[in-house]
C-alpha positions, -999 to +999 in steps of 0.1 A: +000+000+000+013+034-010+022+059+018-007+083+010-032+054+009-019+041+042-022+076+057-058+078+045-066+044+059-051+052+092-070+085+094-103+067+087-096+041+114-086+067+139-116+088+131-140+059+134-125+048+167-127+082+183-162+090+170-174+057+184-159+064+218-173+099+218-208+087+208-208+061+235-198+086+262-215+118+252-246+130+271-278+126+252-297+154+271-289+190+279-261+195+305-247+224+325-216+244+314-228+264+284-246+235+268-282+249+269-270+284+259-250+272+228-278+248+218-301+278+216-276+300+199-272+273+172-309+265+170-320+302+166-288+314+149-284+338+178-255+356+194-235+338+220-219+355+250-188+377+245-168+376+223-197+361+204-179+331+188-193+341+154-174+314+134-187+286+156-223+300+152-219+302+114-209+266+114-233+252+139-265+270+127-267+252+093-255+220+111-287+222+132-308+221+101-302+183+101-332+163+113-317+151+145-321+159+182-303+193+188-283+179+218-269+152+196-261+176+168-244+201+191-223+174+209-214+157+177-201+189+161-176+192+190-167+156+184-161+162+147-138+191+154-119+170+180-114+142+156-102+166+129-077+180+154-063+145+160-060+140+123-040+172+120-018+161+149-011+129+129+002+149+100+022+172+123+039+141+137+046+128+102+061+161+093+083+157+124+096+124+111+074+101+133+064+068+117+028+062+106+021+036+133+035+058+161+017+089+148-016+069+147-011+057+183-002+092+194-032+110+179-055+083+196-038+092+229-046+128+222-082+120+215-085+099+247-067+124+269-088+135+299-098+171+293-097+169+255-121+141+256-144+160+280-147+189+255-152+166+225-185+153+238-203+185+247-214+215+225-185+240+230-160+261+211-128+247+224-122+218+200-128+242+170-100+263+186-076+233+188-084+224+152-076+259+139-044+263+160-032+228+150-037+236+113-016+268+118+011+248+135+012+223+106+014+250+080+041+268+099+061+235+101+057+231+063+070+267+059+101+259+080+109+229+057+100+244+024+088+280+025+061+290+000+038+320+000+006+300-001+014+287+034+016+323+047-017+330+030-033+300+046-019+309+080-033+344+077-067+332+068-067+306+096-055+331+121-084+354+112-108+325+115-093+316+149-098+352+161-135+348+150-139+318+172-120+324+205-095+352+201-080+352+236-068+316+233-055+319+197-035+350+207-017+330+233-006+305+206+004+331+181+040+338+194+049+301+190+035+299+155+053+332+145+085+317+159+082+287+136+078+310+106+108+332+117+129+301+114+128+310+077+133+347+083+150+353+050+123+336+029+096+353+051+110+387+044+114+380+007+078+369+004+064+398+025+086+423+007+062+420-022+033+445-017+009+421-034+019+392-010+018+415+020-016+429+010-029+394+003-020+383+038-038+413+053-068+407+031-070+370+040-067+379+077-096+404+072-115+377+054-111+354+084-125+381+106-156+385+084-177+362+107-179+391+131-200+410+105-227+385+112-231+400+146-243+433+129-265+414+105-286+399+132-308+429+138-334+411+159-319+378+172-344+355+190-317+344+214-287+366+222-265+377+251-277+413+252-298+419+221-285+431+187-250+445+182-259+478+164-229+501+170-191+502+169-190+508+206-213+478+213-191+457+190-159+467+207-173+460+241-185+426+229-152+418+212-132+429+242-153+408+266-158+440+286-187+425+307-165+396+317-137+416+333-151+410+368-154+373+360-118+370+347-104+392+376-122+384+408-117+409+437-107+382+462-080+366+441-044+374+449-008+363+440-011+331+460-041+321+439-019+324+408+009+304+425-016+277+435-029+275+399+007+270+386+011+241+409-023+228+399-013+230+362+016+207+370-008+182+384-031+185+354-003+178+330+004+146+348-032+135+347-041+142+310-024+112+296-015+094+329+017+095+348+035+071+325+029+091+293+036+123+312+071+111+318+074+100+282+062+135+271+091+150+291+115+127+273+100+139+240+105+175+250+142+170+257+146+148+226+129+173+205+156+199+213+182+175+201+164+171+168+152+206+160+156+234+185+134+258+167+104+235+165+108+224+201+112+259+213+081+270+194+060+241+208+073+249+243+063+286+239+028+275+228+026+251+258+037+277+283+016+305+268-016+283+272-007+273+308+016+295+328+010+328+310-027+322+311-026+314+348-009+348+355-032+367+331-064+355+348-074+365+383-093+334+394-098+324+429-081+290+434-112+270+441-131+240+427-155+259+403-127+281+389-106+251+383-135+236+363-137+268+343-099+268+336-097+233+323-110+238+288-086+267+282-057+243+283-065+220+253-039+234+230-012+227+256-023+191+257-020+190+219+017+200+223+021+174+250+008+147+227+034+158+200+062+153+226+048+119+234+049+110+197+085+122+194+096+102+224+078+070+213+095+073+179+129+076+195+123+047+219+111+026+189+143+033+170+165+026+200+148-006+209+141-019+175+103-014+180+101-039+209+095-015+238+068+008+223+040-019+222+047-027+259+045+010+268+012+014+249-004-016+265+009-008+300+001+030+301-025+032+274-050+008+289-047+025+323-052+059+307-082+047+286-100+031+315-094+060+338-104+087+313-134+067+301-148+064+336-143+102+341-158+112+308-187+087+305-216+111+307-243+089+294-260+091+327-254+128+333-291+138+334-292+162+364-295+194+343-323+179+322-342+164+352-338+196+373-352+217+345-381+193+337-390+189+374-390+227+380-410+235+349-436+208+355-440+220+391-452+254+381-489+265+379-505+268+344-496+301+328-468+309+353-441+335+348-407+322+357-378+345+364-344+329+365-307+339+367-273+324+362-263+299+335-272+267+354-308+278+353-310+298+321-294+272+299-313+240+307-347+256+315-348+279+285-336+251+262-364+228+273-390+256+272-380+274+240-366+247+218-381+214+230-414+231+238-419+218+274-445+239+292-452+264+264-477+281+287-448+292+310-433+325+302-396+328+309-376+359+320-340+363+329-331+387+358-304+406+339-325+406+306-299+385+288-304+358+263-341+350+268-364+368+244-389+381+270-376+411+288-385+426+322-394+462+316-370+488+331-333+494+333-329+496+370-335+468+395-363+488+411-381+491+377-377+454+370-389+444+404-420+466+400-427+450+366-422+415+380-445+422+409-473+431+385-470+398+366-496+371+374-484+338+390-447+347+394-421+321+403-384+329+407-351+311+412-323+328+432-334+364+425-321+384+455-342+415+447-374+394+448-376+385+485-405+371+503-429+347+488-433+310+495-402+288+492-407+255+475-370+245+473-366+244+436-383+278+432-400+306+451-436+315+444-440+353+446-470+372+459-478+397+486-501+372+504-475+344+502-448+335+528-433+305+545-424+272+530-442+248+508-437+213+493-443+201+457-450+163+461-438+156+425-403+168+434-397+139+458-384+114+433-360+140+418-346+149+453-341+112+462-323+105+429-302+137+434-290+125+469-284+089+457-262+101+428-244+127+450-236+101+477-225+074+453-202+097+433-223+096+402-217+132+393-182+131+377-185+163+357-172+192+378-200+216+368-227+190+376-211+181+409-208+217+419-245+225+410-257+194+429-238+206+460-253+241+458-288+227+451-286+204+482-278+234+503-309+252+490-330+221+495-316+215+530-324+250+540-359+249+526-368+214+540-355+224+575-377+255+576-406+235+562-401+207+588-403+231+618-431+254+605-456+229+591-473+197+601-448+174+585-462+144+566-445+112+555-429+126+523-415+158+539-401+138+568-385+113+544-370+141+522-355+158+553-339+125+564-326+120+528-310+154+524-294+154+558-273+124+546-252+147+525-227+173+538-243+203+520-277+193+533-263+189+568-245+223+565-279+239+556-296+222+585-269+234+609-270+270+598-308+272+597-312+257+631-286+280+647-302+310+631-336+299+644-331+288+680-369+284+684-368+253+661-371+223+684-339+204+672-320+193+703-284+205+702-270+171+711-288+155+682-278+182+658-242+180+669-242+142+666-255+144+630-230+171+620-200+154+635-206+124+611-192+147+584-161+158+602-132+158+576-156+141+551-160+168+525-164+165+488-137+180+465-163+205+454-168+220+489-156+256+492-132+265+520-157+290+535-183+262+538-159+240+557-150+269+580-187+277+586-193+240+594-167+239+622-179+273+634-215+262+637-205+232+658-184+254+680-214+276+685-235+246+696-208+238+722-204+273+736-236+293+731-251+306+764-285+293+752-271+258+743-286+228+760-254+209+759-228+209+787-201+233+776-170+218+761-150+248+752-118+228+746-135+206+720-150+238+704-115+253+702-102+221+684-130+224+659-123+261+652-086+253+647-096+228+620-116+254+603-088+280+606-064+255+589-087+255+559-095+292+559-071+313+579-077+349+589-107+371+596-127+358+566-133+327+588-165+331+607-149+314+637-120+337+639-134+359+667-147+330+687-114+312+684-096+343+699-121+345+727-118+308+736-080+309+733-078+338+758-104+322+782-088+288+783-053+302+786-064+320+818-076+287+833 
């Protein structure tokens, strides 16, 4: 078989293998992240959140004309871009002198790497970014070997298209790609010295940016982040992600958060392909410098730009949810890491006569595949779907539902506006983003006044709509309504939520974090309901179910301490809470752990407590909390000082 025919056969087999794995593991219903939002942007040909991702929208909108379920279409499009990225990686490795067999194995490793796989099975923009950047790396490599002007033309077009997809990430990769081209500085200068060639590069770059024009052409989008983009000022604010500055740079993040992210990045690089292949990648990095210093330096620059540089540019708090947000940004770095693995495997194959590589693949590859399959198997990830269905079906006929934040807006609006579930329900979003219906008024006071005049209003987590009757999943608004209620139909959903949470069924970080926060809300509502109503069998059962989780128990603790009239004996409350001592899920924020220890210390030391005082034990608990969250931000800081001073006297 000729070399090109073998390349084509290998690419087909690799593509079929990866697509099958992605199909078997992708979620078949709407999920969290931006799934519900992107599904609607594609379905309605709308405008995504800044910077708008116009190239992705232009590609996915016609893709959604196909007669299949929108969730499957959206997730499959990401899978297609992921597979094409792996194919480009194959040809990059071939260009670097790696054999066909080793290159095929390596691009399979890339496809099955942990976070790359996770983004290949949900509707997102990140695998399109890896495809465009990988193509630029390949063309730049071609230019270093045999420079021709068409390669620069293609890179210019692809760079523009990349900017039209996710410009912050492609800008990070640009220095490494430019460095490759500068390896042929004389030829580069010769080509660009021609005004026609230079102008052609600029025009092709501008052509690649043309998808941004589509933002102007959508004068009345059904689904958009903030309505139409109708002026240059609005476009520049959109393109620059002006509204996301507070998200990218949180007030509480400091230098230590950046340092912690750097350490975290090191751990992530070990986990993507497994520890064995991580060590092999390091060998490939070193070996690459011995083969071609320029290429290796360029790949290292791309890797470091998409990891360390990014960590210092962003001002994230080092916590579970921001780690989850950070992970998709790193995919280009893992592409570079896969190339180093391929270089190392090729070197080992030559040194050992091809005998060692199969052993390494079987030894490390099976472990990696099994581990990453378990993590990325999201066929049972139905929480977002079931949450949205349960909430919508719990509402009164003709209800007006006001929601906020992506976990509510995405799944609920997707099921309501695209699937058509509960068409009698009218949806609003508190910030007047995305959802077509808008609350009248520009200020919070005006929107509140408008909402209060709507009939049958329900809300989810709207701080400026206090009062009403709390049903756990939503709050029913009305001047005559207060207290706490129970929707019998939600019982099955809550029981499944607790079962999955306790069994570790939520493997996706965003799903796990949402389940944690939802259990806090439910624990708070069920505690209030239990002590302010005549509790029947189902309410008592749900209370007992939710208290089996740490977030549920934390809510019970805080609610009972804030309401000392609730008849929960302190000794029983303390006994239930102590069962979770040092048994916190990875998604638990530090401030919740600190609050947990503080609440138990309050039970032991409060003047109104029914327990015999055990101030020494309370001090021990507070010290545990201060180890997790030192300083005055810890709610137990002051009590710890008081107890320390008191016990030191005695």
